[in-house]
C-alpha positions in Angstrom: 8.5 19.4 -18.6 4.7 19.6 -18.8 4.8 21.0 -22.3 7.2 18.2 -23.4 4.9 15.5 -21.9 1.9 17.1 -23.6 3.7 17.0 -26.9 4.6 13.3 -26.4 0.9 12.6 -25.6 -0.2 14.2 -28.8 2.3 12.0 -30.7 0.5 8.8 -29.5 -1.8 7.3 -32.2 -5.6 7.7 -31.8 -6.1 4.0 -32.0 -4.1 0.8 -31.7 -4.8 -2.5 -33.3 -4.4 -5.5 -31.1 -4.9 -8.7 -33.1 -8.3 -8.2 -34.6 -9.5 -5.5 -32.1 -9.1 -1.8 -32.5 -8.5 0.0 -29.2 -9.5 3.7 -29.2 -7.0 5.7 -27.2 -8.8 9.1 -27.5 -10.6 8.8 -24.1 -7.2 8.0 -22.5 -5.5 10.9 -24.3 -8.2 13.3 -23.3 -8.2 12.2 -19.7 -4.4 12.5 -19.4 -4.5 15.9 -21.1 -7.2 17.0 -18.6 -5.0 15.9 -15.7 -2.1 17.8 -17.2 -4.3 20.9 -17.4 -5.5 20.5 -13.8 -2.0 20.0 -12.6 -0.8 23.1 -14.4 -3.6 25.2 -13.0 -2.9 23.9 -9.5 0.8 24.8 -9.8 -0.1 28.3 -11.1 -2.5 28.8 -8.1 0.0 27.6 -5.6 2.8 29.8 -7.1 0.4 32.8 -7.1 -0.5 32.3 -3.4 3.2 31.9 -2.5 4.1 35.1 -4.3 1.3 37.0 -2.5 2.5 35.7 0.9 6.1 36.7 0.2 4.9 40.1 -1.1 3.0 40.7 2.2 6.1 39.8 4.2 8.2 42.3 2.3 5.6 45.0 2.7 5.5 44.4 6.5 9.3 44.6 6.6 9.3 47.9 4.7 6.5 49.3 6.9 8.4 48.5 10.1 11.6 50.0 8.7 9.8 53.2 7.7 8.2 53.4 11.1 11.6 53.1 12.8 13.1 55.6 10.5 10.4 58.2 11.0 10.9 58.2 14.8 13.0 61.2 16.0 16.0 60.1 18.2 
């Protein structure tokens, strides 16, 4: 979805003429693109942290299982 929105943003014209005034949209486009980039990085960081936490839970489960299996009855 983010890639699609970025493509839509690139399709916007660089300037729009309103009556006799030209409005430059480049600062707006750059700002929105920067926000998309920051959001993407935040989502990647969040996903990475979540994966690391889940990984640690799995390793703890495996360690406990191996400890129980290594004990003689």
